[in-house]
C-alpha positions as CSV (number, residue, x, y, z in Angstrom):
1,X,6.9,-15.9,6.1
2,X,3.6,-17.7,6.8
3,X,0.5,-15.6,6.3
4,X,2.1,-13.0,4.0
5,X,1.4,-12.9,0.2
6,X,4.8,-11.9,-1.2
7,X,5.3,-14.8,-3.6
8,X,4.4,-15.8,-7.1
9,X,3.6,-19.2,-8.4
10,X,1.5,-20.9,-11.0
11,X,-1.6,-22.9,-10.6
12,X,-3.7,-24.9,-13.0
13,X,-5.8,-21.7,-13.3
14,X,-3.0,-19.5,-14.6
15,X,-1.4,-21.7,-17.2
16,X,-2.5,-19.8,-20.2
17,X,-0.8,-16.6,-21.2
18,X,-4.1,-14.9,-21.8
19,X,-5.2,-15.5,-18.2
20,X,-1.9,-14.4,-16.7
21,X,-1.6,-11.3,-18.9
22,X,-5.0,-10.1,-17.8
23,X,-5.0,-10.9,-14.1
24,X,-5.4,-7.7,-12.1
25,X,-5.1,-7.3,-8.3
26,X,-6.5,-4.4,-6.2
27,X,-4.0,-2.5,-4.2
28,X,-4.8,0.2,-1.6
29,X,-2.0,2.9,-1.3
30,X,-2.0,5.4,1.6
31,X,1.5,7.0,1.4
32,X,4.1,8.1,-1.0
33,X,2.5,6.2,-4.0
34,X,-0.7,8.3,-4.0
35,X,-1.3,11.0,-6.6
36,X,0.6,14.2,-5.8
37,X,3.1,12.3,-3.5
38,X,6.8,11.7,-4.1
39,X,6.7,8.2,-5.4
40,X,3.5,8.5,-7.5
41,X,5.8,8.5,-10.6
42,X,6.2,4.7,-10.2
43,X,2.4,4.1,-10.4
44,X,2.3,5.7,-13.8
45,X,5.5,4.2,-15.2
46,X,4.2,1.6,-17.6
47,X,7.7,0.1,-17.8
48,X,7.1,-1.2,-14.2
49,X,3.6,-2.6,-15.2
50,X,0.1,-1.3,-15.3
51,X,-1.8,0.5,-12.5
52,X,-5.3,1.9,-13.1
53,X,-6.8,4.3,-10.6
54,X,-10.1,3.0,-9.3
55,X,-11.0,5.6,-6.7
56,X,-10.5,6.6,-3.1
57,X,-11.2,4.7,0.1
58,X,-10.6,4.2,3.8
59,X,-9.7,1.2,5.8
60,X,-12.8,-0.4,7.4
61,X,-10.8,-1.1,10.6
62,X,-8.7,1.5,12.3
63,X,-4.9,1.3,12.0
64,X,-2.0,3.5,13.2
65,X,-0.5,5.4,10.3
66,X,2.9,6.8,11.5
67,X,5.7,8.7,9.9
68,X,9.0,7.1,11.1
69,X,12.7,6.7,10.6
70,X,15.3,9.2,9.4
71,X,13.7,9.3,6.0
72,X,10.2,10.1,7.3
73,X,8.5,7.1,5.7
74,X,4.8,6.5,6.2
75,X,4.0,3.1,7.8
76,X,0.6,1.6,8.5
77,X,1.3,-0.6,11.6
78,X,-0.6,-3.8,11.5
79,X,-2.5,-3.2,14.7
80,X,-6.2,-3.5,13.8
81,X,-8.5,-1.5,16.0
82,X,-6.0,1.2,17.0
83,X,-5.5,4.6,15.3
84,X,-7.7,5.9,12.5
85,X,-9.6,4.8,9.4
86,X,-6.7,5.4,7.0
87,X,-7.5,7.2,3.7
88,X,-5.9,6.3,0.4
89,X,-6.4,5.3,-3.2
90,X,-7.3,2.0,-4.9
91,X,-5.5,0.8,-8.0
92,X,-6.0,-2.2,-10.2
93,X,-2.5,-3.5,-11.0
94,X,-1.2,-6.2,-13.2
95,X,1.2,-8.9,-12.1
96,X,4.3,-7.0,-13.2
97,X,3.3,-3.9,-11.2
98,X,2.5,-6.1,-8.2
99,X,5.9,-7.6,-8.4
100,X,7.5,-4.2,-8.7
101,X,5.5,-3.0,-5.6
102,X,6.6,-6.0,-3.6
103,X,10.2,-5.1,-4.3
104,X,9.7,-1.4,-3.9
105,X,8.0,-1.9,-0.5
106,X,10.7,-4.3,0.7
107,X,8.2,-7.1,1.1
108,X,8.2,-9.2,3.2
109,X,10.9,-7.7,5.5
110,X,9.9,-4.0,5.7
111,X,6.3,-4.2,4.7
112,X,4.0,-7.2,4.4
113,X,1.3,-7.4,1.7
114,X,-2.0,-8.5,3.2
115,X,-5.6,-8.3,2.3
116,X,-7.6,-5.6,4.1
117,X,-11.2,-4.4,3.8
118,X,-11.5,-0.9,2.2
119,X,-14.6,1.2,2.5
120,X,-15.4,2.9,-0.8
121,X,-17.8,5.8,-1.0
122,X,-20.8,5.3,-3.3
123,X,-19.6,1.8,-4.5
124,X,-21.7,-1.1,-5.6
125,X,-22.7,-3.9,-3.2
126,X,-22.0,-3.0,0.5
127,X,-19.2,-0.4,-0.4
128,X,-16.4,-2.6,0.8
129,X,-13.6,-4.0,-1.3
130,X,-10.8,-6.4,-0.4
131,X,-7.5,-4.9,-1.4
132,X,-3.9,-5.7,-0.9
133,X,-2.2,-3.2,1.5
134,X,1.4,-2.9,2.4
135,X,1.4,-2.6,6.2
136,X,4.0,-3.7,8.7
137,X,4.1,-6.0,11.7
138,X,8.0,-5.7,11.8
139,X,8.6,-2.3,13.4
140,X,10.4,-1.0,16.5
141,X,8.1,-0.9,19.5
142,X,8.6,2.8,20.0
143,X,6.7,3.5,16.7
144,X,3.5,2.7,18.5
145,X,4.0,5.9,20.5
146,X,4.4,8.2,17.5
147,X,1.5,10.4,16.4
148,X,-1.2,8.6,14.4
149,X,-2.5,10.2,11.1
150,X,-5.7,9.5,9.2
151,X,-4.2,10.4,5.9
152,X,-0.7,11.1,4.5
153,X,0.8,14.0,2.7
154,X,4.6,14.4,2.4
155,X,4.3,18.1,2.8
156,X,1.6,18.1,5.6
157,X,1.5,20.1,8.8
158,X,3.6,17.4,10.5
159,X,6.7,18.9,8.9
160,X,8.2,15.5,8.2
161,X,9.0,15.6,4.5
162,X,9.7,12.3,2.9
163,X,13.3,11.7,1.8
164,X,13.4,10.2,-1.8
165,X,15.7,7.1,-2.1
166,X,17.9,8.9,-4.6
167,X,18.5,11.7,-2.0
168,X,19.4,9.3,0.9
169,X,22.9,9.0,2.2
């Protein structure tokens, strides 16, 4: 899909094993992959790659964060300027973890991995980092009418507990 970054390739800059092995990408997670949430176990599973916690942040632009579908999955709808500044966590991940996350997030069909600006409290420079975020532009139109959240917790007051993949029918 044009404009989405769910692909891997080699360039003249990544031909050495040393460069590839040490290339890290920043990923902003806002849902079930955060600490204390149902899928955090994947972020600390080194068999899937490396993910190093870098800190907390919020999207610079507002986005709708909804909990949708029969499994109560959190989705950030790719509608900049609508919703809230979404809170989450920033991780540095290696290529193996990024590939795992692409598969886990159903990229590019369910979610699309795009670069977004994330506001980081007390950070160097202007406090804004560019991070990959899994949001979606491929959602049913009625999701726009769901309640918008500024942060996600599977056991939050919304009462919509996430259904783990292994528990789904």
